[in-house]
C-alpha positions as a Markdown table, in Angstrom:
| # | Residue | x | y | z |
|---|---|---|---|---|
| 1 | Unk | -31.6 | -4.8 | -152.9 |
| 2 | Unk | -32.9 | -1.3 | -152.7 |
| 3 | Unk | -36.6 | -1.0 | -152.2 |
| 4 | Unk | -38.5 | 1.5 | -154.5 |
| 5 | Unk | -40.3 | 4.1 | -152.6 |
| 6 | Unk | -44.1 | 4.3 | -153.2 |
| 7 | Unk | -45.3 | 7.4 | -154.8 |
| 8 | Unk | -47.8 | 9.4 | -152.9 |
| 9 | Unk | -51.1 | 9.9 | -154.6 |
| 10 | Unk | -51.2 | 13.5 | -153.4 |
| 11 | Unk | -49.1 | 16.2 | -155.2 |
| 12 | Unk | -45.7 | 16.8 | -153.6 |
| 13 | Unk | -45.8 | 19.7 | -151.3 |
| 14 | Unk | -42.6 | 21.1 | -152.9 |
| 15 | Unk | -44.3 | 21.4 | -156.2 |
| 16 | Unk | -47.5 | 22.9 | -155.1 |
| 17 | Unk | -46.8 | 24.5 | -151.8 |
| 18 | Unk | -45.1 | 27.6 | -153.2 |
| 19 | Unk | -47.9 | 28.3 | -155.7 |
| 20 | Unk | -50.6 | 27.9 | -153.0 |
| 21 | Unk | -48.7 | 30.1 | -150.6 |
| 22 | Unk | -48.6 | 32.8 | -153.2 |
| 23 | Unk | -52.4 | 32.5 | -153.4 |
| 24 | Unk | -52.6 | 33.3 | -149.7 |
| 25 | Unk | -53.5 | 29.8 | -148.5 |
| 26 | Unk | -52.1 | 28.6 | -145.1 |
| 27 | Unk | -50.9 | 25.0 | -144.4 |
| 28 | Unk | -54.4 | 23.7 | -143.5 |
| 29 | Unk | -56.0 | 25.3 | -146.5 |
| 30 | Unk | -53.4 | 23.9 | -148.7 |
| 31 | Unk | -54.0 | 20.3 | -147.4 |
| 32 | Unk | -57.7 | 20.7 | -148.0 |
| 33 | Unk | -57.2 | 21.9 | -151.5 |
| 34 | Unk | -54.8 | 19.0 | -152.4 |
| 35 | Unk | -57.1 | 16.3 | -151.1 |
| 36 | Unk | -60.1 | 17.9 | -152.8 |
| 37 | Unk | -58.3 | 17.7 | -156.1 |
| 38 | Unk | -57.4 | 14.0 | -155.5 |
| 39 | Unk | -61.1 | 13.2 | -154.6 |
| 40 | Unk | -62.4 | 14.9 | -157.8 |
| 41 | Unk | -60.0 | 12.9 | -159.9 |
| 42 | Unk | -61.2 | 9.6 | -158.4 |
| 43 | Unk | -64.9 | 10.6 | -159.0 |
| 44 | Unk | -64.0 | 11.5 | -162.6 |
| 45 | Unk | -62.3 | 8.1 | -163.2 |
| 46 | Unk | -65.4 | 6.3 | -161.7 |
| 47 | Unk | -67.7 | 8.2 | -164.0 |
| 48 | Unk | -65.7 | 7.4 | -167.1 |
| 49 | Unk | -65.7 | 3.7 | -166.1 |
| 50 | Unk | -69.5 | 3.7 | -165.6 |
| 51 | Unk | -70.1 | 5.3 | -169.0 |
| 52 | Unk | -67.8 | 2.8 | -170.6 |
| 53 | Unk | -69.5 | -0.2 | -169.1 |
| 54 | Unk | -73.0 | 1.1 | -170.1 |
| 55 | Unk | -71.7 | 1.7 | -173.6 |
| 56 | Unk | -70.4 | -1.8 | -174.0 |
| 57 | Unk | -73.3 | -3.7 | -172.3 |
| 58 | Unk | -76.1 | -1.4 | -173.1 |
| 59 | Unk | -78.5 | 0.2 | -170.7 |
| 60 | Unk | -81.5 | -2.0 | -169.6 |
| 61 | Unk | -84.6 | -1.3 | -171.8 |
| 62 | Unk | -87.3 | 0.9 | -170.2 |
| 63 | Unk | -90.9 | -0.1 | -170.5 |
| 64 | Unk | -93.1 | 2.0 | -172.8 |
| 65 | Unk | -95.1 | 4.8 | -171.2 |
| 66 | Unk | -98.8 | 4.3 | -170.6 |
| 67 | Unk | -101.7 | 6.6 | -171.3 |
| 68 | Unk | -101.7 | 8.1 | -167.8 |
| 69 | Unk | -98.1 | 9.2 | -168.0 |
| 70 | Unk | -96.7 | 6.7 | -165.5 |
| 71 | Unk | -94.4 | 3.9 | -166.6 |
| 72 | Unk | -96.2 | 0.6 | -166.4 |
| 73 | Unk | -99.6 | 2.1 | -165.3 |
| 74 | Unk | -102.6 | 0.0 | -166.0 |
| 75 | Unk | -100.7 | -3.3 | -166.7 |
| 76 | Unk | -102.7 | -6.4 | -165.7 |
| 77 | Unk | -101.1 | -8.4 | -162.9 |
| 78 | Unk | -102.0 | -11.7 | -164.6 |
| 79 | Unk | -102.7 | -12.7 | -168.2 |
| 80 | Unk | -103.7 | -15.8 | -170.1 |
| 81 | Unk | -104.5 | -16.6 | -173.7 |
| 82 | Unk | -107.0 | -19.1 | -175.0 |
| 83 | Unk | -107.2 | -20.8 | -178.5 |
| 84 | Unk | -110.2 | -20.5 | -180.9 |
| 85 | Unk | -113.2 | -22.7 | -181.0 |
| 86 | Unk | -114.0 | -25.1 | -183.8 |
| 87 | Unk | -117.4 | -23.5 | -184.1 |
| 88 | Unk | -115.7 | -20.3 | -185.3 |
| 89 | Unk | -114.1 | -21.9 | -188.3 |
| 90 | Unk | -116.4 | -20.0 | -190.8 |
| 91 | Unk | -114.7 | -16.8 | -189.7 |
| 92 | Unk | -111.1 | -18.0 | -189.5 |
| 93 | Unk | -110.1 | -15.8 | -192.4 |
| 94 | Unk | -111.0 | -12.2 | -193.1 |
| 95 | Unk | -111.7 | -13.1 | -196.8 |
| 96 | Unk | -114.9 | -14.9 | -195.7 |
| 97 | Unk | -115.8 | -12.2 | -193.2 |
| 98 | Unk | -114.8 | -8.9 | -194.9 |
| 99 | Unk | -117.4 | -6.5 | -193.5 |
| 100 | Unk | -115.7 | -4.0 | -191.2 |
| 101 | Unk | -116.6 | -4.0 | -187.5 |
| 102 | Unk | -118.7 | -1.1 | -185.9 |
| 103 | Unk | -118.8 | 0.0 | -182.3 |
| 104 | Unk | -122.6 | -0.3 | -182.3 |
| 105 | Unk | -122.3 | -3.9 | -183.6 |
| 106 | Unk | -120.0 | -5.0 | -180.8 |
| 107 | Unk | -121.0 | -2.7 | -177.9 |
| 108 | Unk | -124.6 | -1.8 | -178.8 |
| 109 | Unk | -125.9 | -3.4 | -175.6 |
| 110 | Unk | -126.2 | -1.0 | -172.8 |
| 111 | Unk | -125.7 | -3.7 | -170.2 |
| 112 | Unk | -123.9 | -7.0 | -170.1 |
| 113 | Unk | -124.9 | -9.7 | -167.6 |
| 114 | Unk | -123.5 | -13.0 | -166.3 |
| 115 | Unk | -124.8 | -14.6 | -163.2 |
| 116 | Unk | -125.3 | -11.9 | -160.5 |
| 117 | Unk | -122.9 | -9.5 | -162.3 |
| 118 | Unk | -124.4 | -6.7 | -164.5 |
| 119 | Unk | -122.1 | -4.2 | -166.3 |
| 120 | Unk | -123.2 | -0.9 | -167.7 |
| 121 | Unk | -121.6 | 0.7 | -170.7 |
| 122 | Unk | -119.6 | 3.8 | -170.0 |
| 123 | Unk | -117.8 | 4.4 | -173.3 |
| 124 | Unk | -117.0 | 2.7 | -176.6 |
| 125 | Unk | -114.6 | 3.6 | -179.4 |
| 126 | Unk | -113.5 | 2.3 | -182.8 |
| 127 | Unk | -110.0 | 2.9 | -184.1 |
| 128 | Unk | -109.1 | 2.2 | -187.7 |
| 129 | Unk | -105.4 | 2.5 | -186.8 |
| 130 | Unk | -104.8 | -0.3 | -184.3 |
| 131 | Unk | -101.7 | 1.4 | -182.9 |
| 132 | Unk | -103.9 | 4.1 | -181.5 |
| 133 | Unk | -105.7 | 1.6 | -179.2 |
| 134 | Unk | -102.5 | 0.4 | -177.5 |
| 135 | Unk | -99.3 | 1.7 | -175.9 |
| 136 | Unk | -95.9 | 0.2 | -176.4 |
| 137 | Unk | -94.0 | 0.0 | -179.6 |
| 138 | Unk | -93.6 | -3.8 | -179.5 |
| 139 | Unk | -97.4 | -4.4 | -179.2 |
| 140 | Unk | -98.0 | -1.9 | -182.0 |
| 141 | Unk | -95.5 | -3.7 | -184.2 |
| 142 | Unk | -97.1 | -7.1 | -183.4 |
| 143 | Unk | -100.5 | -5.8 | -184.4 |
| 144 | Unk | -99.2 | -4.5 | -187.7 |
| 145 | Unk | -97.6 | -7.9 | -188.3 |
| 146 | Unk | -100.9 | -9.6 | -187.6 |
| 147 | Unk | -102.6 | -7.5 | -190.3 |
| 148 | Unk | -104.8 | -5.5 | -187.8 |
| 149 | Unk | -107.2 | -3.2 | -189.5 |
| 150 | Unk | -109.5 | -2.3 | -186.6 |
| 151 | Unk | -109.6 | -2.2 | -182.8 |
| 152 | Unk | -112.9 | -1.6 | -181.1 |
| 153 | Unk | -113.1 | -1.0 | -177.3 |
| 154 | Unk | -115.9 | -0.9 | -174.8 |
| 155 | Unk | -115.6 | 0.2 | -171.2 |
| 156 | Unk | -118.1 | -1.0 | -168.6 |
| 157 | Unk | -118.6 | -0.8 | -164.8 |
| 158 | Unk | -121.0 | -2.1 | -162.2 |
| 159 | Unk | -123.8 | 0.2 | -161.0 |
| 160 | Unk | -122.1 | 0.7 | -157.7 |
| 161 | Unk | -118.9 | 1.6 | -159.3 |
| 162 | Unk | -116.9 | -1.1 | -157.5 |
| 163 | Unk | -115.8 | -2.9 | -160.6 |
| 164 | Unk | -114.6 | -1.9 | -164.1 |
| 165 | Unk | -114.2 | -4.0 | -167.2 |
| 166 | Unk | -113.0 | -3.3 | -170.8 |
| 167 | Unk | -113.3 | -5.5 | -173.8 |
| 168 | Unk | -111.2 | -5.0 | -176.9 |
| 169 | Unk | -111.7 | -6.7 | -180.2 |
| 170 | Unk | -109.0 | -6.7 | -182.8 |
| 171 | Unk | -109.8 | -7.4 | -186.5 |
| 172 | Unk | -106.8 | -9.4 | -187.8 |
| 173 | Unk | -105.9 | -11.1 | -191.1 |
| 174 | Unk | -106.7 | -14.7 | -190.1 |
| 175 | Unk | -106.8 | -17.2 | -187.2 |
| 176 | Unk | -103.0 | -17.9 | -187.5 |
| 177 | Unk | -102.3 | -14.2 | -187.0 |
| 178 | Unk | -104.7 | -14.1 | -184.1 |
| 179 | Unk | -103.2 | -17.1 | -182.4 |
| 180 | Unk | -99.6 | -15.7 | -182.9 |
| 181 | Unk | -100.6 | -12.4 | -181.4 |
| 182 | Unk | -102.3 | -14.0 | -178.4 |
| 183 | Unk | -99.1 | -16.0 | -177.7 |
| 184 | Unk | -97.0 | -12.8 | -178.1 |
| 185 | Unk | -99.1 | -11.0 | -175.5 |
| 186 | Unk | -98.2 | -13.6 | -172.9 |
| 187 | Unk | -94.8 | -11.7 | -172.7 |
| 188 | Unk | -95.6 | -8.3 | -174.2 |
| 189 | Unk | -98.3 | -7.5 | -171.6 |
| 190 | Unk | -95.5 | -6.9 | -169.0 |
| 191 | Unk | -94.4 | -3.8 | -170.9 |
| 192 | Unk | -97.2 | -2.8 | -173.3 |
| 193 | Unk | -100.9 | -3.0 | -173.2 |
| 194 | Unk | -104.3 | -1.8 | -174.4 |
| 195 | Unk | -105.1 | 1.8 | -173.8 |
| 196 | Unk | -108.0 | 2.1 | -171.3 |
| 197 | Unk | -110.9 | 4.2 | -172.4 |
| 198 | Unk | -111.4 | 7.3 | -170.2 |
| 199 | Unk | -114.5 | 7.8 | -168.0 |
| 200 | Unk | -115.0 | 9.9 | -164.8 |
| 201 | Unk | -117.1 | 7.1 | -163.4 |
| 202 | Unk | -114.6 | 4.3 | -163.4 |
| 203 | Unk | -110.9 | 3.5 | -164.2 |
| 204 | Unk | -108.4 | 0.7 | -163.7 |
| 205 | Unk | -106.3 | 0.8 | -160.6 |
| 206 | Unk | -103.0 | -0.8 | -159.5 |
| 207 | Unk | -104.4 | -4.4 | -159.7 |
| 208 | Unk | -106.2 | -6.0 | -162.7 |
| 209 | Unk | -106.5 | -9.2 | -164.6 |
| 210 | Unk | -106.8 | -10.0 | -168.3 |
| 211 | Unk | -107.4 | -12.8 | -170.7 |
| 212 | Unk | -107.2 | -13.0 | -174.6 |
| 213 | Unk | -109.5 | -15.2 | -176.7 |
| 214 | Unk | -108.8 | -16.2 | -180.3 |
| 215 | Unk | -112.1 | -15.9 | -182.1 |
| 216 | Unk | -111.5 | -16.9 | -185.7 |
| 217 | Unk | -109.6 | -14.0 | -187.3 |
| 218 | Unk | -110.4 | -11.8 | -184.3 |
| 219 | Unk | -108.6 | -11.5 | -181.0 |
| 220 | Unk | -110.7 | -10.4 | -178.0 |
| 221 | Unk | -109.1 | -9.1 | -174.8 |
| 222 | Unk | -111.1 | -9.1 | -171.6 |
| 223 | Unk | -109.7 | -6.8 | -168.9 |
| 224 | Unk | -111.2 | -6.6 | -165.4 |
| 225 | Unk | -110.5 | -5.1 | -162.0 |
| 226 | Unk | -111.7 | -3.3 | -159.0 |
| 227 | Unk | -111.9 | 0.5 | -159.4 |
| 228 | Unk | -110.0 | 1.0 | -156.1 |
| 229 | Unk | -107.1 | -1.0 | -157.5 |
| 230 | Unk | -107.2 | -3.6 | -154.7 |
| 231 | Unk | -106.6 | -7.3 | -155.3 |
| 232 | Unk | -109.8 | -9.5 | -155.3 |
| 233 | Unk | -111.0 | -10.9 | -152.0 |
| 234 | Unk | -113.4 | -13.7 | -151.2 |
| 235 | Unk | -116.4 | -11.7 | -152.3 |
| 236 | Unk | -114.9 | -10.5 | -155.6 |
| 237 | Unk | -116.0 | -12.8 | -158.4 |
| 238 | Unk | -113.6 | -11.9 | -161.2 |
| 239 | Unk | -114.5 | -15.0 | -163.2 |
| 240 | Unk | -118.2 | -13.9 | -163.5 |
| 241 | Unk | -117.0 | -10.3 | -164.2 |
| 242 | Unk | -114.9 | -11.6 | -167.1 |
| 243 | Unk | -117.8 | -13.7 | -168.4 |
| 244 | Unk | -120.1 | -10.6 | -168.3 |
| 245 | Unk | -117.8 | -8.4 | -170.4 |
| 246 | Unk | -117.3 | -11.3 | -172.8 |
| 247 | Unk | -121.0 | -11.0 | -173.8 |
| 248 | Unk | -119.6 | -8.6 | -176.4 |
| 249 | Unk | -118.2 | -11.6 | -178.3 |
| 250 | Unk | -121.8 | -12.4 | -179.5 |
| 251 | Unk | -121.0 | -10.0 | -182.3 |
| 252 | Unk | -118.6 | -12.6 | -183.6 |
| 253 | Unk | -121.1 | -15.5 | -183.3 |
| 254 | Unk | -123.6 | -13.5 | -185.2 |
| 255 | Unk | -121.0 | -13.1 | -188.0 |
| 256 | Unk | -120.6 | -16.9 | -188.0 |
| 257 | Unk | -124.4 | -17.3 | -188.5 |
| 258 | Unk | -124.2 | -14.8 | -191.4 |
| 259 | Unk | -121.3 | -16.6 | -193.1 |
| 260 | Unk | -122.2 | -20.2 | -192.4 |
| 261 | Unk | -126.0 | -19.9 | -192.2 |
| 262 | Unk | -126.2 | -22.2 | -189.2 |
| 263 | Unk | -126.3 | -21.4 | -185.5 |
| 264 | Unk | -123.0 | -22.3 | -183.6 |
| 265 | Unk | -122.6 | -23.7 | -180.2 |
| 266 | Unk | -121.8 | -20.6 | -178.1 |
| 267 | Unk | -119.9 | -22.5 | -175.4 |
| 268 | Unk | -116.8 | -20.5 | -174.4 |
| 269 | Unk | -113.7 | -21.6 | -172.4 |
| 270 | Unk | -113.3 | -21.2 | -169.5 |
| 271 | Unk | -116.6 | -21.0 | -167.5 |
| 272 | Unk | -120.3 | -21.6 | -168.2 |
| 273 | Unk | -122.1 | -20.9 | -171.4 |
| 274 | Unk | -123.2 | -17.4 | -172.5 |
| 275 | Unk | -125.8 | -15.7 | -170.4 |
| 276 | Unk | -128.6 | -14.1 | -172.4 |
| 277 | Unk | -128.7 | -10.3 | -172.5 |
| 278 | Unk | -131.6 | -8.2 | -171.0 |
| 279 | Unk | -134.3 | -7.3 | -173.4 |
| 280 | Unk | -133.3 | -4.1 | -175.2 |
| 281 | Unk | -132.9 | -2.6 | -178.7 |
| 282 | Unk | -130.5 | -4.8 | -180.7 |
| 283 | Unk | -127.2 | -3.3 | -182.0 |
| 284 | Unk | -126.9 | -2.4 | -185.6 |
| 285 | Unk | -125.4 | -5.3 | -187.7 |
| 286 | Unk | -125.2 | -4.1 | -191.3 |
| 287 | Unk | -126.4 | -6.8 | -193.7 |
| 288 | Unk | -127.6 | -9.2 | -191.0 |
| 289 | Unk | -131.1 | -10.6 | -191.0 |
| 290 | Unk | -133.5 | -9.7 | -188.2 |
| 291 | Unk | -133.4 | -13.3 | -187.0 |
| 292 | Unk | -129.8 | -13.1 | -185.9 |
| 293 | Unk | -129.1 | -9.4 | -185.3 |
| 294 | Unk | -130.3 | -9.3 | -181.7 |
| 295 | Unk | -128.0 | -10.2 | -178.8 |
| 296 | Unk | -128.7 | -13.6 | -177.5 |
| 297 | Unk | -130.4 | -14.8 | -180.7 |
| 298 | Unk | -127.9 | -17.5 | -181.2 |
| 299 | Unk | -129.4 | -20.8 | -180.2 |
| 300 | Unk | -127.2 | -23.5 | -178.7 |
| 301 | Unk | -127.0 | -26.8 | -180.4 |
| 302 | Unk | -129.4 | -29.2 | -178.6 |
| 303 | Unk | -127.8 | -32.1 | -176.7 |
| 304 | Unk | -127.7 | -35.5 | -178.5 |
| 305 | Unk | -130.1 | -36.9 | -176.0 |
| 306 | Unk | -133.0 | -34.8 | -177.4 |
| 307 | Unk | -132.5 | -36.1 | -181.0 |
| 308 | Unk | -134.5 | -39.2 | -182.3 |
| 309 | Unk | -132.7 | -42.4 | -181.7 |
| 310 | Unk | -130.9 | -43.9 | -184.6 |
| 311 | Unk | -132.5 | -46.9 | -186.2 |
């Protein structure tokens, strides 16, 4: 049986040698030219195969671009969502709480305090278009689906500039929409997030943490970190830092008082109860009575032990 000779991958010298000789190339130059052509052909085939595979399987999705121009900049390293409290039932639907939010109402306090942590306000902003307060198309779509009509943000920092905190309050259709958005954020935060307010005095770095709190038909997002971007150490109390910036939630409790006419229990998970604000001019609360407009005016429900014994 006659064996078939393998074809050489390089062009036969007889077919190319004469033409290359006419071009003035010697034997060595002709060999270099031939193998260059072969190498270029292999690269071309590999490129075509790569493009074909990408067209069939699809290229991996890229995360949205953050405000600073760097992909993924400002994303929290950890995130957790918390459900609403029963005391906030009077504002579980926007129909019962239709007055729009104002930046002064939520962030009128110049300082927010919890324990030994005191935050000073650097900036605040109200966006009527919620998409303007976030980056990432998926998060913008989720806000639209939740019926978001307002997003109000407040940026705070400690006096020494070591810590930064931002609180964002979204005005949504109802508690169901707020709860759904909070659950969506548990995955969306990896590629989309809230836009940080700009200040020359403080900004978020490489590491930060965030929590979302369903507050009736509102969703509050507390975002904290060190301004140098480092991870927290033994002396960094991020829990108390988060509780301090959450003092902005008193705006929601004042609305509960306005709607229900009774003071709610301000206990908030996780952590201790609200810490009273330093004495200062109260934020404007359109339509609220003087008895409930000041921060800290909400009175906790007295423990049952202080009530008269049942007969």
